[in-house]
NUDRENTOR-269658 format. One record per residue (C-alpha): residue in one letter; x, y, z. Coordinates in steps of 0.1 Angstrom, whole numbers, plus 5000, padded with zeros to 4 digits. Layout:
<sites>
a	X	Y	Z .
...
</sites>
This chain:
<sites>
m	4689	4784	5188 .
t	4674	4814	5205 .
a	4672	4848	5189 .
a	4695	4861	5217 .
k	4722	4835	5209 .
k	4720	4843	5171 .
r	4725	4880	5179 .
q	4756	4872	5200 .
q	4771	4851	5173 .
t	4767	4878	5146 .
a	4777	4907	5168 .
g	4807	4925	5155 .
k	4806	4909	5120 .
p	4804	4930	5089 .
r	4768	4932	5076 .
l	4771	4914	5043 .
s	4744	4905	5018 .
h	4740	4868	5012 .
k	4729	4873	4976 .
p	4754	4861	4950 .
v	4777	4889	4939 .
a	4791	4890	4904 .
l	4824	4908	4906 .
p	4829	4937	4881 .
p	4861	4935	4861 .
e	4878	4961	4883 .
q	4872	4940	4914 .
a	4883	4908	4896 .
t	4916	4926	4888 .
v	4920	4932	4926 .
e	4915	4895	4932 .
a	4941	4886	4906 .
r	4967	4910	4922 .
l	4960	4896	4956 .
g	4963	4861	4943 .
h	4930	4852	4961 .
h	4895	4844	4948 .
f	4870	4855	4975 .
a	4845	4828	4987 .
q	4826	4858	5001 .
p	4828	4884	4973 .
a	4806	4907	4994 .
l	4836	4911	5017 .
l	4857	4925	4989 .
e	4828	4947	4978 .
l	4825	4961	5013 .
a	4862	4967	5016 .
l	4861	4988	4984 .
t	4830	5008	4996 .
h	4839	5044	5006 .
r	4816	5061	5031 .
s	4805	5086	5004 .
h	4789	5058	4984 .
t	4768	5046	5013 .
y	4760	5080	5026 .
e	4747	5093	4992 .
a	4727	5061	4986 .
r	4708	5070	5018 .
h	4708	5107	5018 .
g	4712	5117	4982 .
v	4741	5136	4964 .
p	4749	5170	4980 .
k	4737	5199	4959 .
i	4770	5216	4962 .
i	4802	5195	4962 .
v	4830	5214	4979 .
p	4862	5196	4990 .
a	4866	5217	5022 .
r	4829	5215	5033 .
p	4829	5199	5068 .
d	4796	5180	5065 .
q	4809	5162	5034 .
r	4842	5153	5050 .
e	4824	5139	5081 .
m	4799	5116	5064 .
r	4790	5089	5088 .
n	4770	5057	5082 .
q	4757	5028	5102 .
p	4787	5006	5111 .
g	4793	4977	5087 .
t	4779	4996	5057 .
d	4812	5010	5045 .
n	4849	5000	5047 .
e	4858	5019	5079 .
q	4855	4990	5103 .
l	4875	4967	5079 .
e	4901	4994	5077 .
f	4904	4993	5115 .
l	4909	4956	5115 .
g	4932	4956	5085 .
d	4955	4981	5102 .
a	4959	4958	5132 .
v	4964	4926	5111 .
l	4989	4942	5088 .
g	5008	4957	5117 .
f	5013	4923	5132 .
a	5022	4907	5099 .
v	5049	4933	5091 .
t	5062	4932	5127 .
e	5067	4894	5125 .
a	5083	4896	5091 .
l	5108	4922	5103 .
f	5115	4903	5135 .
r	5125	4873	5113 .
e	5144	4892	5086 .
f	5164	4914	5110 .
p	5170	4895	5142 .
q	5201	4916	5149 .
c	5181	4949	5151 .
s	5171	4967	5183 .
e	5135	4975	5191 .
g	5139	5011	5180 .
e	5153	5001	5146 .
l	5125	4976	5140 .
t	5100	5002	5150 .
r	5114	5027	5125 .
l	5115	5001	5098 .
r	5079	4991	5104 .
s	5067	5027	5105 .
n	5083	5033	5071 .
l	5067	5001	5056 .
v	5032	5008	5068 .
s	5032	5046	5064 .
r	5003	5063	5046 .
k	5025	5068	5016 .
r	5035	5032	5013 .
m	5000	5020	5018 .
a	4987	5043	4991 .
e	5014	5030	4968 .
m	5003	4994	4976 .
g	4967	5004	4969 .
a	4977	5016	4935 .
e	4997	4984	4928 .
l	4966	4964	4938 .
a	4946	4985	4913 .
l	4922	4997	4940 .
g	4915	5031	4925 .
p	4893	5019	4895 .
a	4876	4994	4918 .
l	4865	5018	4946 .
r	4828	5023	4951 .
l	4826	5061	4955 .
g	4798	5086	4959 .
q	4796	5114	4934 .
s	4811	5139	4958 .
a	4843	5118	4962 .
e	4843	5109	4925 .
q	4843	5146	4915 .
n	4870	5154	4940 .
g	4894	5128	4925 .
g	4889	5101	4951 .
r	4902	5073	4929 .
i	4937	5087	4930 .
k	4938	5103	4965 .
p	4965	5087	4986 .
a	4944	5087	5017 .
l	4915	5068	5001 .
l	4939	5043	4985 .
a	4957	5037	5018 .
n	4925	5032	5037 .
a	4911	5009	5011 .
a	4943	4988	5011 .
e	4940	4982	5048 .
a	4903	4973	5044 .
v	4910	4949	5015 .
l	4937	4931	5037 .
a	4911	4928	5064 .
a	4886	4913	5039 .
l	4913	4888	5028 .
y	4920	4879	5064 .
l	4883	4872	5072 .
d	4876	4854	5039 .
v	4905	4830	5044 .
r	4898	4825	5081 .
d	4861	4819	5076 .
a	4870	4792	5051 .
g	4890	4774	5079 .
s	4925	4784	5068 .
d	4951	4808	5082 .
g	4940	4843	5074 .
l	4970	4859	5090 .
k	4993	4839	5067 .
a	4974	4851	5037 .
v	4979	4887	5048 .
q	5016	4880	5055 .
e	5021	4867	5020 .
v	5006	4898	5004 .
a	5025	4921	5028 .
m	5058	4904	5020 .
r	5051	4906	4982 .
y	5041	4943	4981 .
l	5057	4959	5012 .
v	5086	4940	5027 .
q	5105	4922	4999 .
p	5107	4953	4976 .
e	5123	4972	5005 .
i	5147	4945	5019 .
a	5178	4957	5001 .
a	5172	4994	5009 .
m	5164	4986	5046 .
r	5197	4967	5049 .
t	5215	4997	5034 .
a	5196	5021	5056 .
l	5205	5001	5087 .
s	5242	5002	5078 .
m	5242	5040	5077 .
d	5240	5064	5107 .
a	5236	5036	5132 .
g	5202	5027	5118 .
r	5188	5062	5116 .
g	5189	5059	5079 .
a	5159	5035	5082 .
m	5137	5066	5088 .
r	5143	5080	5053 .
d	5132	5069	5019 .
h	5154	5055	4991 .
k	5156	5087	4971 .
t	5166	5108	5001 .
l	5193	5082	5011 .
l	5207	5081	4976 .
q	5207	5119	4974 .
e	5226	5121	5007 .
r	5251	5096	4995 .
v	5257	5115	4963 .
q	5261	5148	4982 .
a	5284	5133	5009 .
e	5308	5120	4983 .
a	5304	5150	4959 .
a	5298	5125	4932 .
g	5279	5148	4909 .
k	5243	5156	4901 .
l	5216	5130	4905 .
r	5185	5130	4883 .
y	5157	5106	4873 .
v	5148	5102	4837 .
d	5116	5087	4823 .
t	5125	5061	4797 .
a	5092	5043	4788 .
q	5055	5038	4796 .
s	5036	5006	4788 .
g	5003	4989	4796 .
p	4967	5000	4794 .
a	4955	5031	4812 .
h	4943	5012	4843 .
q	4975	4991	4845 .
r	5001	5016	4834 .
r	5038	5008	4840 .
f	5065	5035	4841 .
a	5102	5029	4836 .
v	5129	5053	4849 .
e	5167	5055	4852 .
a	5186	5070	4881 .
q	5214	5089	4864 .
l	5245	5105	4878 .
e	5260	5135	4859 .
n	5296	5147	4866 .
a	5327	5159	4848 .
e	5333	5124	4834 .
g	5298	5123	4818 .
t	5265	5107	4826 .
r	5261	5071	4838 .
v	5231	5051	4847 .
l	5232	5040	4883 .
a	5201	5018	4881 .
a	5168	5013	4861 .
a	5135	5002	4875 .
e	5097	5000	4867 .
g	5066	5008	4888 .
s	5029	5014	4886 .
s	5037	5051	4891 .
k	5066	5074	4883 .
k	5073	5079	4921 .
e	5073	5041	4927 .
a	5097	5036	4898 .
q	5120	5063	4910 .
q	5120	5049	4946 .
r	5129	5014	4932 .
a	5156	5028	4910 .
a	5171	5046	4940 .
e	5169	5014	4961 .
l	5188	4994	4934 .
a	5214	5022	4931 .
l	5219	5023	4968 .
a	5224	4985	4970 .
q	5249	4986	4942 .
w	5267	5016	4956 .
n	5270	4999	4990 .
s	5282	4966	4974 .
a	5309	4985	4954 .
g	5320	5003	4985 .
k	5325	4970	5004 .
k	5345	4955	4975 .
a	5367	4985	4973 .
a	5374	4983	5011 .
a	5382	4946	5009 .
</sites>
């Protein structure tokens, strides 16, 4: 094979080391939550490599680390040496995976309704929550500048890393001769679509589908206000698990003249996630009770 043909075959592929990679415990946790063991662990390592890590490895740590400093925000590296190209691919693959899932789950919906549902599922907020659920924060390879600026918990970094990890999953499965898209679809269904199914059905039943543009807490608050049902609040009830796998339990409670009752209880890897899930359950139960009363 000529050198030119070799260059053609490798063009556009991430630049990965062929040396064996022993995964740190944090990256092994990511594998476990994905439900996939990487045949090419360097792909996962690259997906978790923030541009600050690569930049500082080549140019050194900035003497002054300031969050608003432009030259630190605009760190750029040679393509394939951080996770930005994988992020680009992951965004596209995830978009298709979620689009197909919604197409199958909601065949009665219009294009506009499906578009709103998809936008909500793959929003920066939801992707950051998915990144937290996959335990990407502790596994990120960050430069000192990003580390000192709280990069491990920044929603933007978690969202970008989640997309990059999905791209790495897609490539690893595809390169092994299997269906990479199916692998991404399974993860997307588990972390993005299935937890939202009940709430999406509720949202679609309200305001001719416009409710699909709002999150569960907002929808529940609007329902409580519309029916003058009382005061809605979320109460933390428990925390469990080690620091890197913390679980939070909350209750969605309704206070009125008759007293306080629990609408729903749920858990999540963050308080916000637990609150959203409790609101989702409360909405589903409220909607179900309304249908029974009307029957």
